[in-house]
N, CA, C and O of each residue as an XYZ file, in Angstrom:
800
protein
N     128.950     84.372     96.189
C     129.730     85.598     96.035
C     129.870     85.921     94.558
O     129.850     85.035     93.704
N     130.012     87.208     94.276
C     130.253     87.624     92.898
C     131.316     88.722     92.895
O     131.487     89.448     93.875
N     132.014     88.824     91.786
C     133.043     89.852     91.647
C     132.362     91.138     91.194
O     131.879     91.223     90.065
N     132.324     92.136     92.069
C     131.601     93.372     91.772
C     132.466     94.329     90.961
O     131.975     94.985     90.042
N     133.744     94.411     91.294
C     134.767     95.071     90.479
C     136.009     94.191     90.570
O     136.040     93.238     91.349
N     137.020     94.502     89.785
C     138.203     93.654     89.749
C     138.806     93.465     91.144
O     139.097     94.434     91.846
N     138.984     92.210     91.526
C     139.604     91.816     92.794
C     138.762     92.139     94.024
O     139.277     92.147     95.142
N     137.483     92.402     93.830
C     136.569     92.610     94.966
C     135.360     91.700     94.797
O     134.577     91.849     93.859
N     135.222     90.757     95.721
C     134.057     89.882     95.758
C     133.070     90.417     96.792
O     133.470     90.989     97.806
N     131.797     90.230     96.532
C     130.782     90.703     97.473
C     129.683     89.662     97.627
O     129.457     88.848     96.732
N     129.014     89.695     98.749
C     127.791     88.927     98.959
C     126.861     89.782     99.805
O     127.304     90.681    100.520
N     125.568     89.493     99.718
C     124.570     90.360    100.341
C     123.650     89.592    101.274
O     123.484     88.376    101.175
N     123.063     90.352    102.179
C     122.023     89.846    103.070
C     120.955     90.922    103.157
O     121.243     92.053    103.549
N     119.718     90.578    102.792
C     118.655     91.581    102.748
C     118.115     91.849    104.146
O     117.723     90.925    104.859
N     118.097     93.122    104.528
C     117.545     93.538    105.811
C     116.105     93.988    105.601
O     115.855     95.042    105.016
N     115.180     93.200    106.071
C     113.768     93.578    105.928
C     113.470     94.859    106.702
O     112.682     95.691    106.253
N     114.097     95.014    107.855
C     113.850     96.209    108.678
C     114.270     97.484    107.957
O     113.599     98.511    108.060
N     115.384     97.417    107.225
C     115.884     98.602    106.531
C     115.356     98.707    105.105
O     115.267     99.804    104.553
N     115.007     97.571    104.508
C     114.493     97.586    103.149
C     115.557     97.620    102.069
O     115.274     97.974    100.924
N     116.776     97.255    102.424
C     117.846     97.176    101.424
C     118.879     96.150    101.873
O     118.830     95.631    102.988
N     119.825     95.872    100.957
C     120.843     94.864    101.229
C     121.935     95.404    102.144
O     122.296     96.580    102.083
N     122.454     94.518    102.994
C     123.731     94.718    103.657
C     124.765     93.936    102.839
O     124.469     92.863    102.312
N     125.982     94.486    102.739
C     127.002     93.899    101.871
C     128.273     93.560    102.635
O     128.752     94.353    103.446
N     128.811     92.385    102.371
C     130.149     92.024    102.820
C     131.076     92.040    101.618
O     130.641     91.773    100.498
N     132.356     92.351    101.838
C     133.308     92.424    100.731
C     134.570     91.623    101.057
O     135.003     91.543    102.207
N     135.137     91.041    100.017
C     136.440     90.397    100.125
C     137.359     91.024     99.093
O     137.094     90.978     97.892
N     138.461     91.618     99.588
C     139.469     92.219     98.722
C     140.549     91.191     98.469
O     141.206     90.734     99.404
N     140.738     90.822     97.209
C     141.846     89.926     96.867
C     143.128     90.747     96.749
O     143.161     91.764     96.056
N     144.187     90.295     97.435
C     145.452     91.014     97.351
C     146.598     90.065     97.650
O     146.469     89.138     98.450
N     147.730     90.318     96.987
C     148.877     89.417     97.121
C     149.437     89.382     98.538
O     150.062     88.397     98.931
N     149.222     90.448     99.309
C     149.692     90.475    100.697
C     148.747     89.756    101.653
O     149.044     89.630    102.841
N     147.620     89.289    101.147
C     146.620     88.619    101.972
C     145.253     89.228    101.736
O     145.105     90.450    101.713
N     144.258     88.380    101.560
C     142.908     88.864    101.293
C     142.286     89.477    102.539
O     142.519     89.018    103.657
N     141.486     90.526    102.327
C     140.863     91.268    103.419
C     139.351     91.160    103.322
O     138.763     91.469    102.285
N     138.729     90.723    104.397
C     137.276     90.599    104.461
C     136.734     91.785    105.258
O     137.087     91.963    106.424
N     135.882     92.591    104.637
C     135.405     93.823    105.251
C     133.917     93.710    105.578
O     133.101     93.398    104.711
N     133.582     93.965    106.832
C     132.191     93.990    107.308
C     131.395     92.772    106.837
O     130.372     92.936    106.173
N     131.836     91.562    107.162
C     131.130     90.382    106.659
C     129.699     90.291    107.182
O     129.460     90.291    108.390
N     128.758     90.214    106.252
C     127.351     90.070    106.620
C     127.021     88.589    106.749
O     127.849     87.729    106.451
N     125.799     88.302    107.199
C     125.384     86.917    107.369
C     125.594     86.133    106.078
O     125.423     86.669    104.983
N     125.958     84.887    106.210
C     126.278     84.086    105.043
C     125.944     82.639    105.305
O     126.003     82.162    106.438
N     125.590     81.947    104.234
C     125.271     80.529    104.392
C     126.560     79.709    104.350
O     127.650     80.245    104.150
N     126.410     78.403    104.544
C     127.584     77.537    104.642
C     128.414     77.569    103.364
O     129.644     77.605    103.417
N     127.740     77.556    102.214
C     128.486     77.507    100.956
C     129.286     78.787    100.736
O     130.406     78.737    100.227
N     128.722     79.936    101.114
C     129.444     81.194    100.967
C     130.622     81.244    101.925
O     131.697     81.727    101.568
N     130.423     80.747    103.140
C     131.528     80.690    104.102
C     132.657     79.815    103.566
O     133.832     80.145    103.727
N     132.303     78.708    102.935
C     133.329     77.831    102.372
C     134.023     78.489    101.179
O     135.221     78.289    100.976
N     133.285     79.272    100.392
C     133.914     80.028     99.304
C     134.945     81.014     99.862
O     136.049     81.137     99.332
N     134.572     81.711    100.931
C     135.509     82.634    101.569
C     136.762     81.900    102.046
O     137.885     82.355    101.830
N     136.551     80.778    102.685
C     137.687     80.006    103.198
C     138.586     79.544    102.054
O     139.810     79.544    102.183
N     137.979     79.153    100.939
C     138.762     78.711     99.790
C     139.565     79.864     99.187
O     140.695     79.669     98.740
N     138.980     81.065     99.174
C     139.700     82.245     98.675
C     140.856     82.597     99.612
O     141.921     83.039     99.179
N     140.613     82.385    100.914
C     141.599     82.752    101.929
C     141.321     84.136    102.482
O     141.048     85.071    101.730
N     141.391     84.262    103.788
C     141.187     85.544    104.467
C     142.350     85.770    105.424
O     142.590     84.962    106.322
N     143.074     86.877    105.229
C     144.193     87.201    106.111
C     143.747     88.020    107.308
O     144.272     87.864    108.411
N     142.763     88.905    107.082
C     142.235     89.741    108.166
C     140.770     90.044    107.915
O     140.322     90.139    106.772
N     140.038     90.194    109.001
C     138.662     90.697    108.958
C     138.705     92.131    109.470
O     139.181     92.384    110.577
N     138.217     93.059    108.678
C     138.233     94.480    109.029
C     136.809     94.982    109.233
O     135.937     94.766    108.392
N     136.585     95.654    110.359
C     135.263     96.199    110.666
C     135.317     97.715    110.611
O     136.166     98.340    111.246
N     134.404     98.300    109.849
C     134.392     99.756    109.723
C     133.837    100.442    110.954
O     134.195    101.584    111.243
N     132.947     99.746    111.697
C     132.322    100.405    112.843
C     131.735     99.394    113.813
O     131.676     98.197    113.531
N     131.307     99.894    114.952
C     130.870     99.072    116.083
C     129.672     98.183    115.771
O     129.473     97.165    116.433
N     128.861     98.556    114.763
C     127.649     97.805    114.451
C     127.812     96.828    113.299
O     126.848     96.167    112.912
N     129.015     96.725    112.744
C     129.199     95.888    111.569
C     129.974     94.601    111.845
O     130.593     94.036    110.942
N     129.938     94.140    113.103
C     130.592     92.855    113.375
C     129.821     91.717    112.715
O     130.423     90.748    112.252
N     128.508     91.826    112.669
C     127.646     90.938    111.904
C     128.125     89.479    111.940
O     127.975     88.812    112.963
N     128.697     88.980    110.842
C     129.146     87.580    110.805
C     130.657     87.462    110.974
O     131.250     86.466    110.560
N     131.281     88.465    111.575
C     132.744     88.454    111.709
C     133.247     87.232    112.478
O     134.261     86.637    112.113
N     132.537     86.862    113.539
C     132.987     85.708    114.325
C     132.966     84.416    113.513
O     133.837     83.561    113.674
N     131.961     84.278    112.635
C     131.893     83.082    111.788
C     133.102     83.013    110.861
O     133.733     81.966    110.717
N     133.414     84.156    110.232
C     134.538     84.188    109.297
C     135.848     83.970    110.055
O     136.717     83.224    109.604
N     135.978     84.616    111.189
C     137.178     84.464    112.014
C     137.351     83.014    112.443
O     138.452     82.466    112.385
N     136.255     82.397    112.874
C     136.327     81.023    113.346
C     136.694     80.043    112.243
O     137.432     79.085    112.473
N     136.171     80.287    111.035
C     136.428     79.353    109.928
C     137.809     79.550    109.318
O     138.455     78.584    108.913
N     138.267     80.805    109.250
C     139.515     81.094    108.536
C     140.697     81.366    109.463
O     141.844     81.388    109.017
N     140.420     81.576    110.757
C     141.429     81.939    111.751
C     142.063     83.299    111.481
O     143.168     83.585    111.944
N     141.359     84.121    110.735
C     141.856     85.469    110.451
C     141.550     86.379    111.636
O     140.427     86.354    112.142
N     142.509     87.184    112.098
C     142.233     88.126    113.187
C     141.268     89.216    112.731
O     141.232     89.593    111.560
N     140.493     89.708    113.687
C     139.515     90.766    113.411
C     140.024     92.085    113.984
O     140.494     92.142    115.120
N     139.922     93.146    113.180
C     140.414     94.464    113.589
C     139.308     95.499    113.501
O     138.458     95.448    112.612
N     139.331     96.454    114.451
C     138.386     97.560    114.498
C     139.097     98.722    115.196
O     140.063     98.506    115.928
N     138.632     99.930    114.977
C     139.215    101.076    115.686
C     138.909    100.949    117.176
O     137.822    100.518    117.563
N     139.872    101.326    117.998
C     139.724    101.126    119.450
C     138.518    101.863    120.035
O     137.959    101.418    121.038
N     138.103    102.983    119.427
C     136.969    103.737    119.969
C     135.637    103.034    119.748
O     134.639    103.390    120.374
N     135.612    102.051    118.874
C     134.393    101.270    118.651
C     134.513     99.844    119.183
O     133.552     99.077    119.133
N     135.679     99.496    119.685
C     135.935     98.106    120.059
C     135.059     97.626    121.216
O     134.496     96.533    121.155
N     134.942     98.437    122.269
C     134.200     97.986    123.455
C     132.742     97.687    123.111
O     132.182     96.694    123.576
N     132.132     98.544    122.299
C     130.731     98.326    121.910
C     130.596     97.029    121.113
O     129.693     96.231    121.362
N     131.499     96.826    120.153
C     131.443     95.607    119.343
C     131.649     94.367    120.208
O     130.971     93.356    120.026
N     132.579     94.450    121.140
C     132.813     93.316    122.039
C     131.604     93.072    122.930
O     131.294     91.929    123.266
N     130.925     94.147    123.311
C     129.710     94.005    124.111
C     128.601     93.277    123.371
O     127.711     92.689    123.986
N     128.663     93.321    122.038
C     127.694     92.597    121.219
C     128.207     91.211    120.830
O     127.588     90.508    120.031
N     129.347     90.831    121.407
C     129.861     89.485    121.201
C     130.982     89.350    120.189
O     131.467     88.243    119.956
N     131.407     90.453    119.580
C     132.474     90.368    118.580
C     133.802     90.029    119.236
O     134.138     90.557    120.296
N     134.544     89.148    118.599
C     135.876     88.776    119.068
C     136.885     89.643    118.315
O     137.064     89.488    117.107
N     137.541     90.551    119.031
C     138.433     91.541    118.429
C     139.881     91.208    118.784
O     140.198     90.906    119.934
N     140.754     91.268    117.775
C     142.160     90.918    117.974
C     143.105     92.097    117.794
O     144.162     92.141    118.424
N     142.739     93.058    116.938
C     143.670     94.112    116.556
C     142.970     95.461    116.471
O     141.748     95.538    116.341
N     143.775     96.534    116.546
C     143.279     97.902    116.393
C     143.526     98.390    114.971
O     144.568     98.116    114.376
N     142.548     99.119    114.440
C     142.751     99.881    113.218
C     143.117    101.303    113.621
O     142.476    101.888    114.493
N     144.138    101.855    112.992
C     144.639    103.181    113.347
C     144.536    104.087    112.128
O     144.997    103.739    111.041
N     143.919    105.266    112.323
C     143.782    106.236    111.245
C     145.161    106.572    110.679
O     146.095    106.867    111.424
N     145.271    106.524    109.352
C     146.538    106.831    108.690
C     147.388    105.619    108.386
O     148.293    105.695    107.554
N     147.120    104.503    109.038
C     147.853    103.273    108.743
C     147.347    102.662    107.432
O     146.301    103.053    106.912
N     148.097    101.714    106.918
C     147.651    100.949    105.765
C     147.505     99.488    106.161
O     148.263     98.964    106.978
N     146.513     98.846    105.563
C     146.298     97.408    105.724
C     146.261     96.839    104.308
O     145.295     97.049    103.576
N     147.308     96.121    103.928
C     147.406     95.699    102.537
C     147.430     96.933    101.644
O     148.252     97.823    101.859
N     146.551     97.008    100.649
C     146.528     98.167     99.757
C     145.674     99.315    100.279
O     145.583    100.358     99.632
N     145.049     99.140    101.432
C     144.033    100.082    101.905
C     144.579    101.051    102.944
O     145.292    100.653    103.866
N     144.239    102.321    102.787
C     144.528    103.339    103.791
C     143.329    103.445    104.736
O     142.181    103.467    104.291
N     143.600    103.510    106.032
C     142.543    103.647    107.032
C     142.224    105.136    107.191
O     143.100    105.938    107.514
N     140.961    105.492    106.959
C     140.523    106.886    106.887
C     139.504    107.162    107.999
O     138.657    106.320    108.296
N     139.592    108.334    108.602
C     138.631    108.743    109.627
C     137.262    108.977    108.994
O     137.117    109.819    108.108
N     136.263    108.231    109.452
C     134.884    108.418    108.993
C     133.951    108.508    110.191
O     132.769    108.177    110.093
N     134.487    108.959    111.327
C     133.715    108.961    112.575
C     132.586    109.985    112.543
O     132.580    110.925    111.749
N     131.638    109.762    113.436
C     130.476    110.629    113.555
C     129.252    109.793    113.863
O     128.576    110.022    114.866
N     128.965    108.829    113.011
C     127.890    107.900    113.338
C     128.246    107.142    114.612
O     127.398    106.902    115.471
N     129.519    106.772    114.712
C     130.084    106.259    115.952
C     131.478    106.845    116.085
O     132.041    107.307    115.093
N     132.057    106.840    117.291
C     133.322    107.545    117.504
C     134.523    106.915    116.823
O     135.523    107.597    116.596
N     134.452    105.633    116.490
C     135.594    104.973    115.899
C     135.379    104.486    114.481
O     136.115    103.627    113.997
N     134.365    105.033    113.808
C     134.109    104.571    112.442
C     135.263    104.953    111.518
O     135.812    106.052    111.597
N     135.613    104.009    110.637
C     136.646    104.249    109.631
C     136.095    103.901    108.257
O     135.082    103.214    108.123
N     136.797    104.400    107.235
C     136.597    103.959    105.860
C     137.944    103.481    105.352
O     138.968    103.690    106.002
N     137.945    102.844    104.200
C     139.182    102.345    103.602
C     139.311    102.893    102.187
O     138.387    102.792    101.380
N     140.475    103.477    101.901
C     140.730    104.034    100.581
C     141.808    103.216     99.876
O     142.870    102.947    100.438
N     141.519    102.831     98.651
C     142.430    102.039     97.823
C     142.866    102.925     96.664
O     142.215    102.939     95.619
N     143.957    103.662     96.834
C     144.312    104.678     95.844
C     144.566    104.131     94.452
O     144.172    104.753     93.465
N     145.222    102.971     94.351
C     145.522    102.418     93.024
C     144.266    102.101     92.235
O     144.284    102.112     91.004
N     143.174    101.818     92.936
C     141.913    101.471     92.277
C     140.882    102.604     92.356
O     139.754    102.458     91.887
N     141.279    103.729     92.950
C     140.357    104.878     93.102
C     139.033    104.410     93.748
O     137.937    104.776     93.324
N     139.197    103.594     94.778
C     138.047    102.953     95.424
C     137.996    103.325     96.893
O     139.009    103.301     97.593
N     136.791    103.672     97.353
C     136.530    103.976     98.752
C     135.523    102.962     99.276
O     134.507    102.690     98.637
N     135.818    102.407    100.449
C     134.941    101.405    101.057
C     134.447    101.963    102.376
O     135.241    102.300    103.255
N     133.124    102.060    102.511
C     132.524    102.673    103.702
C     131.564    101.689    104.359
O     131.043    100.771    103.725
N     131.349    101.916    105.657
C     130.397    101.107    106.408
C     129.090    101.852    106.595
O     128.169    101.719    105.789
N     129.008    102.652    107.680
C     127.796    103.427    107.947
C     127.971    104.928    107.715
O     127.018    105.686    107.895
N     129.161    105.370    107.321
C     129.378    106.798    107.100
C     128.497    107.302    105.962
O     127.940    108.398    106.031
N     128.378    106.491    104.920
C     127.543    106.802    103.755
C     126.862    105.508    103.348
O     127.480    104.443    103.381
N     125.593    105.590    102.963
C     124.882    104.411    102.471
C     124.480    104.635    101.019
O     124.353    105.771    100.561
N     124.283    103.538    100.309
C     123.877    103.601     98.910
C     122.386    103.361     98.772
O     121.952    102.336     98.246
N     121.615    104.314     99.249
C     120.152    104.194     99.209
C     119.554    105.591     99.130
O     119.826    106.417    100.000
N     118.734    105.883     98.098
C     118.280    104.968     97.042
C     119.409    104.584     96.101
O     120.429    105.270     96.050
N     119.241    103.485     95.346
C     120.293    103.042     94.437
C     120.736    104.160     93.502
O     119.916    104.893     92.948
N     122.059    104.273     93.338
C     122.610    105.300     92.469
C     122.897    106.612     93.158
O     123.414    107.543     92.540
N     122.564    106.695     94.438
C     122.784    107.935     95.197
C     123.444    107.615     96.523
O     123.460    106.468     96.970
N     123.991    108.655     97.147
C     124.578    108.539     98.479
C     123.677    109.228     99.488
O     123.041    110.235     99.180
N     123.627    108.680    100.693
C     122.821    109.269    101.761
C     123.485    108.989    103.098
O     124.392    108.163    103.203
N     123.011    109.697    104.118
C     123.413    109.426    105.491
C     122.310    108.643    106.185
O     121.149    108.691    105.780
N     122.682    107.930    107.223
C     121.679    107.285    108.059
C     120.881    108.351    108.812
O     121.348    109.483    108.939
N     119.696    108.017    109.310
C     118.887    108.998    110.046
C     119.630    109.545    111.266
O     120.404    108.840    111.914
N     119.375    110.816    111.557
C     120.050    111.481    112.680
C     119.897    110.711    113.986
O     120.790    110.745    114.832
N     118.778    110.020    114.159
C     118.511    109.357    115.442
C     119.496    108.243    115.761
O     119.628    107.847    116.919
N     120.206    107.719    114.723
C     121.174    106.655    114.978
C     122.615    107.157    114.856
O     123.555    106.362    114.878
N     122.784    108.462    114.729
C     124.106    109.066    114.557
C     124.515    109.754    115.851
O     123.754    110.556    116.393
N     125.704    109.450    116.348
C     126.185    110.054    117.596
C     126.441    111.545    117.442
O     126.055    112.337    118.302
N     127.095    111.930    116.343
C     127.533    113.314    116.163
C     127.371    113.686    114.691
O     128.254    113.421    113.876
N     126.236    114.302    114.359
C     125.912    114.594    112.963
C     126.916    115.564    112.329
O     127.310    115.383    111.177
N     127.323    116.577    113.069
C     128.256    117.562    112.508
C     129.599    116.907    112.197
O     130.180    117.143    111.138
N     130.083    116.095    113.110
C     131.356    115.404    112.890
C     131.270    114.484    111.681
O     132.205    114.414    110.883
N     130.156    113.780    111.545
C     129.974    112.893    110.407
C     129.998    113.683    109.097
O     130.673    113.290    108.146
N     129.271    114.781    109.050
C     129.246    115.587    107.838
C     130.637    116.121    107.502
O     131.025    116.137    106.333
N     131.383    116.555    108.502
C     132.746    117.051    108.257
C     133.633    115.962    107.665
O     134.414    116.222    106.748
N     133.513    114.751    108.186
C     134.351    113.670    107.676
C     133.917    113.202    106.297
O     134.761    112.845    105.474
N     132.622    113.196    106.032
C     132.156    112.861    104.680
C     132.633    113.928    103.698
O     133.025    113.608    102.576
N     132.602    115.191    104.115
C     133.104    116.267    103.257
C     134.586    116.036    102.920
O     135.016    116.283    101.793
N     135.351    115.569    103.892
C     136.781    115.318    103.659
C     137.014    114.157    102.695
O     138.074    114.072    102.075
N     136.044    113.274    102.567
C     136.203    112.165    101.621
C     136.333    112.666    100.187
O     136.867    111.965     99.328
N     135.851    113.866     99.932
C     135.965    114.440     98.591
C     137.408    114.782     98.240
O     137.713    115.035     97.075
N     138.297    114.794     99.223
C     139.707    115.053     98.951
C     140.379    113.874     98.249
O     141.462    114.019     97.683
N     139.737    112.712     98.288
C     140.305    111.526     97.664
C     139.846    111.418     96.211
O     138.741    111.828     95.855
N     140.720    110.859     95.390
C     140.399    110.585     93.992
C     139.601    109.285     93.958
O     140.171    108.194     93.985
N     138.284    109.414     93.898
C     137.398    108.259     94.037
C     136.526    108.118     92.783
O     135.910    109.081     92.326
N     136.489    106.916     92.248
C     135.549    106.604     91.178
C     134.531    105.570     91.627
O     133.368    105.618     91.227
N     134.981    104.617     92.477
C     134.119    103.531     92.947
C     133.882    103.666     94.447
O     134.819    103.870     95.220
N     132.630    103.549     94.845
C     132.255    103.587     96.264
C     131.575    102.272     96.608
O     130.485    101.978     96.118
N     132.232    101.479     97.458
C     131.664    100.224     97.924
C     131.049    100.457     99.288
O     131.734    100.895    100.212
N     129.772    100.170     99.425
C     129.038    100.490    100.651
C     128.671     99.225    101.409
O     128.460     98.163    100.824
N     128.602     99.368    102.725
C     128.137     98.274    103.563
C     126.639     98.129    103.536
O     126.115     97.031    103.725
N     125.929     99.240    103.299
C     124.464     99.260    103.293
C     123.971     99.854    101.986
O     124.378    100.955    101.616
N     123.096     99.140    101.280
C     122.519     99.659    100.053
C     123.240     99.155     98.816
O     123.744     98.033     98.793
N     123.286     99.999     97.783
C     123.839     99.615     96.484
C     125.128    100.394     96.238
O     125.137    101.623     96.306
N     126.201     99.687     95.957
C     127.483    100.329     95.672
C     127.427    101.105     94.360
O     126.631    100.800     93.472
N     128.290    102.116     94.259
C     128.376    102.944     93.057
C     129.706    102.618     92.393
O     130.767    102.909     92.945
N     129.652    102.019     91.219
C     130.840    101.441     90.607
C     131.606    102.417     89.735
O     132.766    102.165     89.410
N     130.997    103.509     89.352
C     131.693    104.528     88.580
C     131.036    105.882     88.833
O     129.831    105.967     89.067
N     131.847    106.940     88.783
C     131.312    108.281     89.005
C     130.925    108.556     90.443
O     130.082    109.413     90.707
N     131.531    107.837     91.374
C     131.109    107.947     92.774
C     131.412    109.313     93.380
O     130.663    109.793     94.231
N     132.497    109.939     92.951
C     132.834    111.229     93.567
C     131.734    112.255     93.325
O     131.430    113.054     94.210
N     131.139    112.243     92.145
C     130.050    113.176     91.849
C     128.853    112.931     92.764
O     128.180    113.873     93.183
N     128.594    111.670     93.070
C     127.462    111.339     93.959
C     127.766    111.780     95.384
O     126.892    112.272     96.096
N     129.024    111.595     95.788
C     129.430    112.089     97.112
C     129.330    113.605     97.185
O     128.888    114.162     98.190
N     129.745    114.267     96.111
C     129.697    115.728     96.086
C     128.244    116.215     96.187
O     127.975    117.222     96.842
N     127.320    115.514     95.550
C     125.905    115.894     95.639
C     125.406    115.754     97.071
O     124.649    116.595     97.557
N     125.833    114.689     97.742
C     125.446    114.515     99.145
C     125.995    115.646    100.000
O     125.270    116.226    100.808
N     127.269    115.959     99.825
C     127.894    117.032    100.614
C     127.205    118.368    100.349
O     127.008    119.157    101.273
N     126.844    118.623     99.115
C     126.150    119.872     98.780
C     124.836    119.990     99.535
O     124.423    121.086     99.913
N     124.174    118.835     99.755
C     122.894    118.844    100.475
C     123.048    119.240    101.928
O     122.071    119.647    102.557
N     124.263    119.132    102.488
C     124.480    119.504    103.879
C     124.228    121.000    104.081
O     123.877    121.425    105.181
N     124.404    121.794    103.032
C     124.313    123.260    103.151
C     122.922    123.785    102.853
O     122.700    124.996    102.871
N     121.965    122.877    102.574
C     120.612    123.331    102.248
C     119.693    123.178    103.441
O     118.510    123.509    103.356
């Protein structure tokens, strides 16, 4: 694991099928550390996570359970996902303990509606750090830019675009992505460029 920005640790797993990294994140916080969309990890990385401590595992969407069960099993941290994505994740074997609710806060993070790719997708906004954490709503590919996943894997393209457009309402400088390369500064401008492309 490495510290990508202050109080955020990340580790990656390269997806040959997609041609870019998948990213797991650990948010350090005094109220309890939060592990978001944990990707596959080796034993030493799992032990690093356990040593840091994990209070909750948070899943942004139905397809990002990935290594959540491993982290949950090692740290005993409950796993949370929005109820509209829970059944699908459980069908893929994810062990779910809690619901994420739009508008609630988990530690320092606000739960934000990012649905469209799936009906229960969420993002997390950390206002004090001007940081937005996304799963599949936006990807960081090619590096330095924001993009959407292909239409063929998106349930509702219009809904997704509307929710990504609403992300511009947040004061964002850093965008941490589940897929691709995170944007550590100037992220709002990159998001705005993506939104502008919706109208072309």
